[in-house]
C-alpha positions in Angstrom: -25.0 4.6 -8.7 -21.3 5.4 -8.7 -19.3 4.9 -5.5 -15.8 6.4 -5.1 -13.4 5.4 -2.4 -10.3 7.2 -1.2 -11.1 10.2 -3.4 -8.7 13.1 -3.7 -8.4 16.1 -6.0 -6.9 14.1 -8.9 -8.3 10.6 -8.5 -10.1 7.9 -6.5 -8.3 4.7 -5.6 -11.5 2.7 -6.3 -14.6 3.5 -8.3 -17.5 1.0 -8.2 -20.3 1.0 -10.7 -22.8 -1.6 -11.9 -21.0 -4.5 -10.2 -17.6 -3.5 -11.4 -14.6 -2.1 -9.5 -12.1 0.0 -11.3 -8.8 0.4 -9.5 -6.3 3.2 -10.0 -2.9 2.3 -11.2 -0.8 0.6 -8.6 3.0 0.8 -8.3 5.3 -0.9 -5.8 8.5 -0.4 -3.9 11.7 -2.3 -4.4 14.9 -2.3 -6.5 13.9 -4.9 -9.0 11.0 -5.4 -11.3 10.1 -8.6 -9.4 10.1 -6.8 -6.0 8.0 -3.9 -7.4 5.6 -6.3 -9.1 5.1 -8.3 -5.9 4.5 -5.1 -3.9 2.2 -3.7 -6.5 0.1 -6.9 -6.6 -0.1 -6.9 -2.8 -1.6 -3.4 -3.1 -4.0 -4.6 -5.8 -5.1 -7.5 -3.4 -5.9 -5.0 -0.6 -7.9 -2.7 -2.9 -9.8 -5.7 -4.4 -10.8 -6.9 -0.9 -11.9 -3.4 0.0 -13.9 -3.2 -3.2 -15.6 -6.6 -2.5 -13.7 -8.5 -5.1 -10.6 -10.8 -5.4 -8.1 -12.2 -7.8 -10.6 -14.7 -9.2 -12.9 -11.8 -10.3 -10.4 -9.7 -12.2 -11.8 -8.9 -15.7 -8.9 -7.0 -17.2 -5.4 -5.9 -16.2 -3.2 -3.4 -18.0 0.5 -3.6 -17.2 2.9 -0.8 -18.0 6.6 -1.5 -17.9 9.3 1.2 -18.0 11.4 -1.2 -20.1 9.9 -4.2 -22.0 13.2 -6.0 -21.3 11.7 -6.6 -17.9 8.7 -8.5 -19.3 9.9 -12.0 -18.4 10.8 -11.0 -14.8 7.4 -9.3 -14.3 5.6 -12.3 -15.8 7.3 -14.7 -13.4 5.7 -12.9 -10.5 2.4 -12.3 -12.3 2.1 -16.0 -13.2 2.5 -17.1 -9.6 -0.1 -14.5 -8.4 -3.0 -15.2 -10.9 -5.1 -18.1 -9.7 -5.1 -21.0 -12.2 -8.0 -20.8 -14.6 -8.8 -17.2 -13.7 -6.4 -15.2 -16.0 -7.9 -11.9 -16.9 -7.8 -10.2 -20.3 -4.5 -8.4 -20.2 -2.4 -6.0 -22.1 1.3 -5.0 -21.4 3.2 -2.1 -22.9 6.2 0.1 -22.3 5.6 3.6 -21.0 7.5 6.3 -19.2 6.2 6.0 -15.6 5.6 8.9 -13.2 8.9 8.6 -11.4 12.3 7.3 -12.7 12.5 4.6 -10.0 9.3 3.0 -11.0 9.6 -0.1 -13.2 6.0 -1.4 -13.3 2.4 0.0 -12.9 -0.7 -2.2 -13.0 -4.3 -1.1 -13.6 -7.1 -3.6 -12.7 -10.8 -3.8 -13.4 -12.7 -6.5 -11.5 -16.2 -7.8 -11.0 -17.6 -7.3 -7.5 -18.5 -10.6 -5.9 -22.2 -11.3 -5.6 -23.4 -11.5 -2.0 -24.6 -15.0 -1.1 
């Protein structure tokens, strides 16, 4: 069964299938890459909770930066956010994002926690 949450015409914010949660790309507010990354990851946290998952269950993350020169600044925030020993498979690339003010977008796939 496929479950879609917060579904609109174009996309769903969360799609759950076979014990996996797929989150739509998240962006954040702020003037710097660090600010936007922190805000973006806060949004990821909220969606993970709603999906029945958390940071320790992230399987894969795809990070898009508007400028790869911002890689170290984004990583400084990312490294503090990811729980030690639970780093997901991750890719990072440069892409033109949906709006000029955006500096980072993160797409996450996570396992849904098993009920105990």
